[in-house]
C-alpha positions in Angstrom: 0.0 0.0 -0.4 2.6 2.1 0.7 0.9 4.7 2.8 4.0 6.5 4.8 5.7 6.9 1.1 2.7 8.3 -0.4 2.2 10.6 2.5 5.7 12.0 2.3 5.3 12.8 -1.2 2.2 14.7 -0.5 4.2 16.7 2.7 7.3 17.1 0.6 4.2 18.8 -2.3 3.1 21.3 0.7 -0.3 19.4 0.5 -0.9 16.9 3.7 -4.8 15.3 3.8 -6.6 17.8 5.1 -9.1 16.6 8.1 -11.9 18.1 10.0 -12.6 16.3 13.2 -16.7 16.5 15.0 -16.5 15.8 18.6 -13.8 16.6 20.4 -13.8 14.5 23.5 -11.5 11.7 24.5 -11.4 10.1 20.8 -11.6 13.5 19.0 -9.1 15.5 20.9 -6.2 12.0 21.1 -7.1 11.9 16.9 -6.0 15.5 16.8 -2.9 14.6 18.2 -2.2 11.5 16.3 -2.7 13.5 13.0 -0.1 15.8 14.4 2.4 13.4 14.6 1.5 11.5 11.2 3.7 13.2 8.0 1.3 13.9 5.2 -1.5 14.9 7.5 -3.5 17.7 9.3 -5.9 18.7 11.3 -7.9 21.9 9.5 -11.0 22.1 11.5 -12.5 20.9 14.6 -16.3 20.7 15.6 -17.3 20.7 19.4 -20.2 22.3 20.8 -18.0 23.4 23.9 -15.5 25.2 21.3 -13.2 25.9 24.6 -12.0 22.3 24.5 -11.0 22.4 20.3 -9.4 25.2 21.3 -7.0 23.7 23.7 -6.7 20.9 21.8 -5.1 22.8 18.9 -3.1 25.2 21.2 -1.8 21.7 23.1 -0.6 20.8 19.5 1.2 23.7 19.2 -0.8 26.6 18.0 -1.0 29.9 19.1 -4.3 31.5 19.7 -4.0 34.2 17.1 -3.5 31.0 14.7 -7.1 29.8 15.4 -10.2 30.9 14.5 -13.6 30.3 16.1 -16.6 30.8 13.6 -19.5 29.1 12.4 -19.7 31.1 9.4 -18.5 29.2 5.9 -17.2 32.2 4.4 -15.3 33.4 7.6 -13.6 29.7 7.6 -12.7 29.7 4.0 -10.7 33.2 4.4 -9.2 31.7 7.5 -7.8 28.7 5.9 -6.4 30.8 3.2 -4.6 32.6 5.5 -3.4 29.3 7.0 -5.3 29.7 10.2 -7.0 26.4 12.0 -10.6 26.6 12.6 -12.9 25.8 15.7 -16.5 25.7 15.1 -19.7 24.5 17.3 -21.4 24.1 13.9 -20.8 20.2 12.7 -21.9 20.8 9.4 -19.7 23.3 8.7 -16.9 21.0 8.0 -19.1 19.0 5.3 -19.0 22.1 3.4 -15.5 23.6 3.6 -13.5 23.4 0.8 -10.1 22.9 2.1 -11.2 19.8 4.0 -10.6 16.5 2.3 -11.9 13.8 4.8 -13.9 14.2 8.0 -13.8 11.9 10.9 -17.2 11.8 13.2 -16.3 11.0 17.0 -19.0 12.2 19.1 -21.1 9.1 19.7 -24.4 10.8 19.3 -26.5 8.9 17.0 -28.5 12.0 15.8 -25.2 14.2 14.9 -23.4 11.3 13.5 -26.1 10.5 10.7 -26.5 14.3 10.0 -22.7 14.4 9.7 -22.1 11.8 8.2 -25.1 12.4 4.8 -24.1 15.8 4.7 -19.9 14.7 4.2 -21.0 12.2 1.6 -23.2 14.8 -0.2 -20.2 17.0 -0.5 -18.2 14.2 -1.8 -15.9 14.1 1.5 -15.1 10.9 2.3 -16.2 10.2 6.4 -14.5 7.9 8.9 -16.8 7.1 11.9 -15.2 6.6 15.0 -19.1 6.6 16.0 -20.3 3.0 16.1 -23.5 3.8 17.6 -24.6 5.8 14.4 -23.0 3.1 11.8 -25.3 0.2 13.9 -28.1 2.6 13.4 -28.2 3.6 9.9 -25.1 2.0 8.5 -26.3 -0.2 5.6 -28.1 3.4 4.4 -25.0 5.7 4.5 -22.9 3.1 2.8 -25.7 2.6 0.1 -25.8 6.3 -0.6 -22.2 6.9 -0.6 -21.5 4.5 -3.1 -24.2 5.7 -5.4 -23.0 8.9 -5.1 -19.6 8.2 -5.6 -18.7 9.4 -2.1 -17.3 6.9 0.8 -18.6 6.0 4.2 -16.3 3.7 6.6 -16.2 2.8 10.2 -12.7 3.7 11.5 -9.7 1.3 11.7 -8.6 0.9 15.6 -11.8 0.5 17.0 -13.1 -3.6 17.6 -15.2 -3.3 14.2 -12.1 -2.3 12.1 -9.8 -4.3 13.5 -12.2 -7.8 13.4 -12.9 -7.2 10.2 -9.1 -7.4 9.2 -8.7 -10.4 10.7 -11.9 -11.4 9.0 -10.3 -10.6 5.5 -7.1 -12.1 6.5 -8.3 -15.5 7.6 -10.4 -15.5 4.6 -7.7 -14.7 2.1 -5.9 -17.9 4.1 -8.2 -20.4 2.8 -9.8 -20.1 6.4 -13.6 -20.5 7.6 -13.9 -18.1 10.0 -16.0 -19.6 13.1 -15.9 -16.7 15.2 -15.0 -12.9 15.8 -14.5 -11.4 19.3 -13.2 -9.3 21.1 -12.1 -9.4 24.8 -14.2 -7.0 27.5 -12.2 -5.7 30.3 -15.1 -6.0 32.9 -18.0 -8.1 33.4 -21.2 -6.5 32.1 -23.3 -4.8 34.6 -26.8 -3.8 33.0 -27.7 -1.4 36.0 -24.3 0.6 35.5 -25.9 4.7 35.5 -23.9 7.9 35.1 -23.9 8.7 38.5 -22.5 5.3 39.5 -19.3 6.1 37.1 -18.6 9.7 38.3 -15.4 9.2 40.3 -13.7 6.2 37.5 -14.9 8.4 34.7 -13.2 11.4 36.2 -9.8 9.4 36.6 -9.8 8.1 32.8 -10.8 11.6 31.3 -14.1 9.9 30.3 -17.8 11.3 30.4 -19.8 9.4 32.9 -22.6 8.4 30.4 -19.6 7.2 28.2 -18.1 5.1 30.7 -21.6 3.8 32.1 -22.2 2.6 28.2 -18.9 0.2 28.7 -19.9 -1.2 31.6 -23.5 -1.9 31.2 -22.7 -4.1 27.7 -23.9 -1.5 25.3 -20.5 -0.4 23.4 -19.6 -4.1 23.0 -22.9 -4.8 21.8 -22.8 -2.0 19.5 -19.3 -2.9 18.3 -20.2 -6.5 17.5 -23.4 -6.0 15.8 -21.0 -3.7 13.3 -19.0 -6.5 12.8 -22.2 -8.9 12.1 -23.7 -6.3 9.5 -20.0 -6.0 7.9 -19.2 -9.6 7.6 -22.7 -11.6 8.1 -21.6 -13.5 11.2 -24.8 -13.8 14.0 -24.8 -13.7 17.6 -25.3 -17.3 19.1 -28.0 -16.1 21.2 -29.6 -12.7 22.1 -26.9 -10.2 24.0 -24.0 -12.7 23.3 -22.8 -15.6 25.8 -20.0 -13.6 27.3 -18.0 -16.2 29.3 -15.1 -15.7 31.2 -12.7 -17.5 28.9 -9.1 -16.8 28.7 -7.0 -16.9 25.8 -5.3 -20.7 25.9 -8.7 -21.7 26.0 -10.8 -19.7 23.2 -10.2 -22.6 20.7 -12.2 -25.3 22.7 -15.0 -23.1 24.0 -15.9 -20.6 21.1 -16.4 -23.6 18.5 -19.9 -25.7 17.9 -21.2 -27.7 20.6 -20.7 -30.8 18.5 -17.2 -30.2 19.0 -17.2 -29.8 22.4 -17.8 -25.6 22.4 -20.6 -23.3 23.6 -22.0 -22.4 20.3 -25.7 -24.0 18.5 -24.3 -22.5 14.8 -21.1 -21.5 13.2 -20.0 -17.9 12.2 -20.6 -16.0 15.2 -19.6 -13.0 17.0 -19.2 -13.1 20.6 -17.0 -11.4 23.4 -14.9 -12.8 26.8 -14.8 -11.3 29.9 -11.4 -13.0 30.3 -8.1 -11.1 30.9 -6.5 -10.4 27.7 -8.5 -7.2 27.0 -7.9 -4.6 24.7 -7.5 -8.0 22.7 -9.6 -9.3 19.7 -9.5 -12.7 17.9 -11.0 -14.9 15.2 -11.3 -18.8 15.5 -10.8 -20.1 12.2 -11.5 -23.9 10.7 -9.8 -25.6 8.0 -10.1 -29.6 7.3 -7.6 -29.3 4.2 -4.7 -31.9 5.8 -2.0 -30.0 3.9 -2.9 -27.0 5.5 -3.3 -28.4 8.9 0.1 -30.4 8.3 1.7 -26.7 7.5 -0.1 -25.2 10.4 0.9 -27.9 13.1 4.7 -27.0 11.9 4.2 -23.5 11.7 1.9 -23.0 14.9 2.5 -26.2 16.9 -1.7 -26.0 17.0 -3.4 -29.4 16.2 -6.4 -27.5 14.7 -8.8 -28.0 13.1 -9.8 -24.9 14.8 -7.2 -22.5 15.2 -7.0 -19.0 16.9 -5.9 -15.7 15.1 -5.5 -12.7 17.8 -4.3 -9.4 18.0 -3.6 -8.2 21.5 -4.3 -4.4 21.0 -7.2 -2.3 19.1 -5.9 1.3 19.4 -9.2 3.2 18.8 -8.4 6.9 17.6 -4.4 6.2 17.2 -5.2 4.0 14.4 -7.7 6.0 12.7 -5.2 7.8 10.6 -5.0 4.5 8.3 -8.6 4.5 7.7 -8.2 8.1 6.6 -5.3 6.8 4.2 -7.2 4.0 2.8 -10.3 6.6 1.9 -8.4 9.5 0.4 -5.2 7.6 -0.8 -7.2 4.6 -2.2 -10.6 5.0 -2.0 -11.2 2.3 0.0 -13.4 1.2 3.3 -12.3 -0.5 6.5 -15.5 -1.7 7.4 -18.9 -0.9 6.8 -22.3 -2.5 7.0 -23.1 -4.5 3.7 -26.7 -5.4 4.7 -28.7 -5.5 8.6 -27.9 -9.0 9.8 -28.1 -7.8 13.6 -29.6 -5.1 15.8 -28.9 -3.7 18.8 -32.1 -2.9 20.6 -33.2 -0.8 23.5 -33.9 -2.5 26.6 -35.1 -1.0 29.8 -32.9 -0.6 32.9 -35.5 0.5 35.2 -39.2 0.3 35.4 -40.2 2.8 32.7 -43.2 4.2 33.5 -45.9 5.1 30.8 -45.7 9.1 29.9 -42.1 9.3 30.4 -39.6 10.6 28.3 -36.7 8.6 28.2 -32.5 9.5 27.8 -30.3 7.6 25.6 -27.1 5.6 25.4 -25.0 5.1 28.6 -28.2 6.8 30.7 -29.8 5.1 33.5 -33.2 4.7 31.4 -31.7 1.9 28.9 -28.9 -0.1 27.5 -28.5 -2.0 24.0 -28.4 -5.6 23.7 -27.5 -7.5 20.2 -30.2 -9.7 18.5 -30.1 -10.8 15.0 -31.9 -8.6 12.6 -34.7 -10.9 11.8 -35.4 -11.5 15.7 -35.4 -7.8 16.2 -38.1 -7.1 13.4 -40.2 -10.2 14.7 -40.4 -8.6 17.9 -41.2 -5.1 16.8 -37.8 -4.0 18.2 -36.7 -0.5 18.8 -33.5 0.2 17.4 -31.3 1.5 20.3 -30.0 4.6 18.2 -33.3 6.4 18.0 -34.8 5.5 21.3 -33.3 8.5 23.2 -35.9 11.4 24.0 -39.0 8.7 23.0 -41.8 8.4 25.2 -43.0 5.3 26.9 -46.3 5.0 25.9 -46.9 1.9 28.6 -45.2 0.5 31.3 -41.9 -1.4 30.3 -40.7 -4.0 33.3 -36.9 -3.5 34.0 -35.0 -5.9 31.4 -37.8 -5.8 28.8 -37.2 -5.0 25.3 -38.9 -1.3 24.1 -41.2 -2.3 21.1 -43.4 -0.2 18.6 -46.3 -1.1 21.1 -45.3 0.2 24.3 -42.6 3.2 22.8 -43.0 5.8 20.7 -39.4 7.2 19.6 -38.9 10.7 18.4 -39.7 10.8 14.8 -38.1 14.9 14.3 -34.6 13.7 14.3 -32.1 13.4 11.4 -31.4 9.8 12.4 -35.2 8.7 12.9 -35.7 9.8 9.1 -32.8 8.2 8.0 -33.3 4.8 9.8 -37.1 4.8 7.9 -35.6 5.4 4.8 -33.1 2.2 5.7 -36.2 -0.2 6.6 -37.3 0.6 3.1 -34.1 -0.3 1.3 -33.3 -3.1 3.4 -36.6 -4.5 2.3 -36.0 -4.0 -1.3 -32.7 -6.2 -1.2 
């Protein structure tokens, strides 16, 4: 691929890849610093509702305050870029319209913002790289379809679990293996009762938003990540919510395989997670019954097979995202994207919800996400987690029950809701 060589040439020509970043929290600010250390890339603009965070990020990267222009006006921003200044804005859509930006990265984790930024970037023929997997599992199939139709590009970023799992999947298939399971290690057991209030101190120590941390602890993030993997590969959860046993690395090939061979799965081709001690690793369990391949694998890896472990001991989140930017801009290739809706993250009541209540979204005390196959979700009339925020409870929903079209009314006045309606039509037509 020679990305380094190509990027070095662009740097020498004074033409680095110019990037806009939407969201300047932990992921967005981390990505900005990473790009600042990549030859041949530069951050042109950062959008965040808290503009002071974006200003501070630029200053931490070595920009003087005089070289940072804060504006929500496209003309002012264009003029500032011509004067070699960087832009901070509270208007995320401005980045999709700014001529000087070649690619945008969406890192808010908010589905409605993610949907709006992604479609605007696509319409303006700018590659959109998503560090917002919550949006992808809600409307990613539609965004991918529209991007391809319009000659643009939509992709989830490398570094997050979906991108790294897809890399393992591609490598395994290109080596002639059957992929039996793709998975990740979660660094703590799931606690579906986790709330932002419970996470305040830990979040503060990790410089995280308490709601974001709660979404990790209650399992929502894991469900979202593995749903994105499912929608990109066709692999499915073995049961709703996946199984999530505590299995250590050396025991994966004995457990994360079909029951008929001594494992835990009812079918082949699954997405799964473990709560063993090898986080933040990701893995693929692959299979071959070819005698020659098994002989070679025994010689090379000392494994008997026919099930083998392909393991990557890390995923580096936003630090790896520049690879997806390079793939998109230099090669017009995606890292990972939804080809269809194979799985769904459905909204589940975290507490007893009363009729008439308005519910908060991901990471709140009101709901958490749980992976189902798409067919199961449709059969149950389940509400996708990504469109549940600010909806109204129609009738009492007991704790642990899924939100459905019968007991819950989503907010229909959002970009992501309207986009989801279009996606449902698209999926039904395939």
